[in-house]
Kinemage of the C-alpha trace (Angstrom):
@kinemage 1
@onewidth
@group {chain A} dominant
@subgroup {mainchain}
@vectorlist {calphas} color= white
{ca met a 1} P 7.097 87.804 60.419
{ca asn a 2} L 9.653 86.049 58.229
{ca ser a 3} L 9.190 87.164 54.599
{ca glu a 4} L 11.026 84.096 53.318
{ca leu a 5} L 8.086 81.820 54.293
{ca gly a 6} L 5.692 80.761 51.617
{ca pro a 7} L 1.876 81.416 51.754
{ca thr a 8} L 1.224 77.881 53.225
{ca glu a 9} L 3.850 78.228 55.927
{ca leu a 10} L 2.552 81.690 56.832
{ca leu a 11} L -0.997 80.459 57.252
{ca lys a 12} L 0.199 77.499 59.380
{ca lys a 13} L 2.239 79.817 61.580
{ca ala a 14} L -0.692 82.180 62.060
{ca ala a 15} L -2.994 79.310 63.020
{ca asp a 16} L -0.477 78.024 65.590
{ca glu a 17} L -0.266 81.463 67.131
{ca val a 18} L -4.070 81.620 67.394
{ca asp a 19} L -4.210 78.170 69.089
{ca met a 20} L -1.406 79.265 71.508
{ca asn a 21} L -3.299 82.417 72.409
{ca asp a 22} L -6.553 80.533 72.854
{ca asn a 23} L -4.938 78.000 75.206
{ca leu a 24} L -3.300 80.837 77.140
{ca gly a 25} L -6.613 82.594 77.501
{ca leu a 26} L -8.225 79.363 78.699
{ca ala a 27} L -5.491 78.822 81.214
{ca leu a 28} L -5.824 82.360 82.550
{ca ser a 29} L -9.632 81.998 82.732
{ca met a 30} L -9.321 78.748 84.670
{ca ala a 31} L -6.802 80.334 86.982
{ca thr a 32} L -8.813 83.426 87.748
{ca ser a 33} L -12.191 81.731 88.016
{ca ala a 34} L -11.685 78.965 90.569
{ca ser a 35} L -13.977 76.030 90.438
{ca pro a 36} L -17.036 76.164 92.690
{ca arg a 37} L -15.608 73.426 94.902
{ca gln a 38} L -12.392 75.416 95.323
{ca met a 39} L -14.429 78.478 96.168
{ca asp a 40} L -16.126 76.827 99.119
{ca gly a 41} L -13.345 78.067 101.357
{ca cys a 42} L -13.622 81.571 99.888
{ca gly a 43} L -17.321 81.547 100.454
{ca ala a 44} L -16.712 81.283 104.162
{ca asp a 45} L -15.565 84.903 104.058
{ca ile a 46} L -18.661 86.093 102.274
{ca asp a 47} L -22.066 86.310 103.889
{ca asp a 48} L -24.929 84.324 102.413
{ca ala a 49} L -26.729 87.357 101.027
{ca ser a 50} L -23.652 88.555 99.104
{ca phe a 51} L -22.794 85.131 97.864
{ca ala a 52} L -26.312 84.640 96.472
{ca lys a 53} L -25.975 87.804 94.427
{ca val a 54} L -22.684 87.022 92.655
{ca gln a 55} L -22.876 86.065 88.962
{ca thr a 56} L -23.424 82.379 88.216
{ca leu a 57} L -20.397 80.684 86.649
{ca met a 58} L -21.088 79.013 83.342
{ca ile a 59} L -19.973 75.402 82.920
{ca asp a 60} L -18.983 74.028 79.493
{ca his a 61} L -20.977 70.790 79.034
{ca pro a 62} L -19.743 68.015 76.716
{ca val a 63} L -21.322 67.630 73.342
{ca gly a 64} L -24.850 66.271 73.642
{ca glu a 65} L -25.128 67.810 77.171
{ca ser a 66} L -24.193 64.450 78.737
{ca asp a 67} L -22.417 64.451 82.092
{ca ser a 68} L -19.506 62.111 82.647
{ca thr a 69} L -18.693 63.282 86.231
{ca thr a 70} L -17.158 60.650 88.408
{ca phe a 71} L -18.783 60.488 91.840
{ca glu a 72} L -16.256 58.333 93.605
{ca val a 73} L -13.667 60.922 94.602
{ca ser a 74} L -11.037 59.743 97.046
{ca gly a 75} L -11.250 61.551 100.403
{ca glu a 76} L -14.499 63.324 99.546
{ca ile a 77} L -17.477 62.978 101.803
{ca phe a 78} L -20.301 60.995 100.168
{ca lys a 79} L -23.203 63.368 99.499
{ca tyr a 80} L -26.776 62.249 99.404
{ca val a 81} L -30.452 63.266 99.468
{ca gln a 82} L -32.945 60.709 100.764
{ca gly a 83} L -36.697 61.072 100.428
{ca val a 84} L -38.606 59.203 103.148
{ca val a 85} L -42.270 58.282 102.882
{ca gln a 86} L -43.995 56.977 106.044
{ca gly a 87} L -47.715 56.846 105.354
{ca gln a 88} L -48.864 60.452 105.099
{ca arg a 89} L -45.619 61.770 106.489
{ca val a 90} L -42.927 62.679 103.891
{ca tyr a 91} L -39.612 64.332 104.592
{ca val a 92} L -36.083 64.623 103.194
{ca val a 93} L -32.798 63.617 104.890
{ca thr a 94} L -29.566 65.086 103.495
{ca asn a 95} L -25.973 66.044 104.276
{ca leu a 96} L -25.584 68.549 101.462
{ca leu a 97} L -25.335 71.366 103.941
{ca gly a 98} L -22.877 69.553 106.252
{ca glu a 99} L -24.064 67.024 108.876
{ca ser a 100} L -27.097 64.899 108.051
{ca glu a 101} L -30.389 66.579 108.931
{ca ile a 102} L -34.076 66.049 108.401
{ca leu a 103} L -35.915 68.642 106.352
{ca leu a 104} L -39.696 68.835 106.951
{ca gln a 105} L -41.714 70.908 104.501
{ca pro a 106} L -45.499 70.956 104.871
{ca gln a 107} L -46.191 71.236 101.116
{ca met a 108} L -43.533 68.617 100.334
{ca val a 109} L -41.583 71.078 98.125
{ca trp a 110} L -37.871 71.588 98.735
{ca thr a 111} L -36.251 74.437 96.774
{ca ile a 112} L -32.559 74.246 95.819
{ca gly a 113} L -30.385 77.194 94.823
{ca arg a 114} L -27.786 79.787 95.812
{ca asn a 115} L -30.417 81.935 97.370
{ca arg a 116} L -30.162 81.727 101.174
{ca glu a 117} L -33.950 81.463 101.424
{ca ala a 118} L -33.917 78.124 99.630
{ca ala a 119} L -34.600 74.905 101.574
{ca leu a 120} L -31.158 73.789 100.360
{ca pro a 121} L -29.009 76.910 99.980
{ca leu a 122} L -25.855 75.667 98.300
{ca lys a 123} L -22.767 77.782 98.115
{ca asp a 124} L -21.754 76.875 94.564
{ca arg a 125} L -21.107 79.581 91.927
{ca ala a 126} L -22.267 77.207 89.191
{ca ile a 127} L -25.700 76.887 90.784
{ca ser a 128} L -28.353 79.488 89.911
{ca arg a 129} L -30.095 81.470 92.619
{ca arg a 130} L -33.246 79.473 91.903
{ca his a 131} L -31.850 76.338 90.383
{ca ala a 132} L -34.259 73.372 91.000
{ca val a 133} L -36.994 71.983 93.151
{ca leu a 134} L -37.451 68.594 94.708
{ca leu a 135} L -41.157 67.836 94.812
{ca tyr a 136} L -43.139 64.888 96.213
{ca val a 137} L -46.418 64.014 94.417
{ca gln a 138} L -48.822 61.594 96.093
{ca glu a 139} L -49.157 58.297 94.218
{ca val a 140} L -46.333 59.392 91.862
{ca gly a 141} L -43.071 59.913 93.809
{ca phe a 142} L -40.241 62.392 94.096
{ca gln a 143} L -39.647 64.635 91.131
{ca leu a 144} L -36.730 66.852 90.330
{ca ile a 145} L -37.721 70.066 88.519
{ca asp a 146} L -35.145 72.264 86.810
{ca leu a 147} L -36.047 75.943 86.952
{ca asn a 148} L -34.444 76.806 83.637
{ca ser a 149} L -31.164 77.082 85.413
{ca met a 150} L -27.998 78.314 83.506
{ca asn a 151} L -25.958 75.234 83.983
{ca gly a 152} L -28.840 72.735 84.081
{ca ser a 153} L -29.666 69.694 86.196
{ca phe a 154} L -28.414 66.257 85.388
{ca val a 155} L -29.722 62.789 86.428
{ca asn a 156} L -27.499 59.805 85.620
{ca gly a 157} L -25.465 61.887 83.229
{ca ala a 158} L -28.349 63.219 81.121
{ca arg a 159} L -29.653 66.771 81.303
{ca ile a 160} L -33.278 66.921 82.330
{ca arg a 161} L -35.849 69.170 80.757
{ca gln a 162} L -37.696 70.703 83.669
{ca arg a 163} L -39.544 67.701 85.352
{ca his a 164} L -38.006 64.272 86.010
{ca leu a 165} L -39.277 61.377 88.151
{ca leu a 166} L -36.467 60.179 90.429
{ca lys a 167} L -35.629 56.585 91.273
{ca asp a 168} L -33.710 55.051 94.156
{ca gly a 169} L -29.970 55.354 93.451
{ca asp a 170} L -30.180 58.131 90.860
{ca arg a 171} L -26.988 60.196 90.512
{ca ile a 172} L -27.620 63.894 90.347
{ca arg a 173} L -25.510 66.864 89.477
{ca leu a 174} L -26.587 70.464 90.067
{ca gly a 175} L -23.902 72.980 89.172
{ca ser a 176} L -20.759 71.261 90.372
{ca val a 177} L -22.500 69.586 93.292
{ca asn a 178} L -22.795 65.838 92.946
{ca phe a 179} L -24.925 63.650 95.128
{ca thr a 180} L -27.004 60.419 95.127
{ca phe a 181} L -30.724 60.297 95.629
{ca phe a 182} L -32.370 57.542 97.631
{ca val a 183} L -35.992 56.935 98.444
{ca ser a 184} L -37.596 54.871 101.237
{ca trp a 185} L -41.181 53.845 100.693
{ca gly a 186} L -41.766 51.654 103.728
{ca phe a 187} L -40.559 50.650 107.139
{ca arg a 188} L -40.499 47.574 109.352
{ca thr a 189} L -40.748 47.007 113.066
{ca leu a 190} L -38.246 44.336 114.046
{ca his a 191} L -38.625 41.716 116.792
{ca pro a 192} L -36.724 42.324 120.031
{ca ile a 193} L -33.655 40.164 120.580
{ca his a 194} L -33.180 37.799 123.504
{ca pro a 195} L -32.786 39.713 126.838
{ca glu a 196} L -29.552 37.830 127.692
{ca val a 197} L -28.049 38.938 124.415
{ca leu a 198} L -29.198 42.501 124.983
{ca ala a 199} L -27.674 42.504 128.462
{ca arg a 200} L -24.341 41.319 127.088
{ca phe a 201} L -24.273 44.026 124.403
{ca lys a 202} L -25.100 46.737 126.911
{ca asp a 203} L -22.826 45.443 129.681
{ca ser a 204} L -20.346 48.154 130.644
{ca gly a 205} L -17.529 45.600 130.601
{ca ser a 206} L -18.127 44.651 127.012
{ca arg a 207} L -18.313 48.281 125.918
{ca ser a 208} L -14.874 49.032 127.407
{ca ala a 209} L -13.101 45.764 126.519
{ca asp a 210} L -11.026 45.472 123.277
{ca phe a 211} L -12.256 41.933 122.712
{ca met a 212} L -15.190 39.901 123.992
{ca asp a 213} L -16.007 36.275 123.221
{ca tyr a 214} L -19.385 36.243 121.464
{ca ser a 215} L -19.069 32.670 120.235
{ca ala a 216} L -22.104 31.638 122.262
{ca leu a 217} L -24.205 33.900 120.169
{ca glu a 218} L -23.557 31.952 116.996
{ca asp a 219} L -26.790 30.009 117.598
{ca pro a 220} L -29.379 31.878 115.507
{ca glu a 221} L -32.028 31.034 118.076
{ca ile a 222} L -30.157 33.008 120.651
{ca leu a 223} L -29.104 36.023 118.593
{ca phe a 224} L -32.186 36.321 116.315
{ca gly a 225} L -34.844 34.447 118.258
{ca arg a 226} L -37.960 36.194 119.432
{ca asn a 227} L -38.210 37.360 122.999
{ca arg a 228} L -40.781 34.989 124.411
């Protein structure tokens, strides 16, 4: 250390060295602990049981525990969970595990976590083994319950405290997994279309042709009229 520097200069230089070391440590930490999304490929080499036992990665949340994650990521598959209510039948449709699938659970309770026994076992190091539960309550709706997870559960950018009633279109983040929640409360049975229109749609020639003239179907009575 240069002895010609005064006390003020020495303090400033020491502070700069601390900042530099902190930034270097942060960079090394980020390089050695890949993000959960980056680790998806690595997870393919680890069986589900081993992956569930690894230590949960801690995420630094912004001040006030708000979440400013942007959902619209170019090239990324849109992730969703949809709760469907059809009378007494309730189920969940989701593509969080890959292709869209229907999840039927007799007690209407869907567990979410890194544990492979969960209804939605997500390979994300930032998700706890038992992270959250999606629950349907009759006459109330779908609720998201955080199980005191390390990194928390967020709905529309705000961290929830255990139980939260979900609405159609809510944006949810668990660990580093982002998805949108939808709910369907009813269904409709639509009228059949005109048989001539149906025949044209199903005609083998129209299915193989690059272009077909459908101008005759512009009449609403033809395309949308009831089959009498």
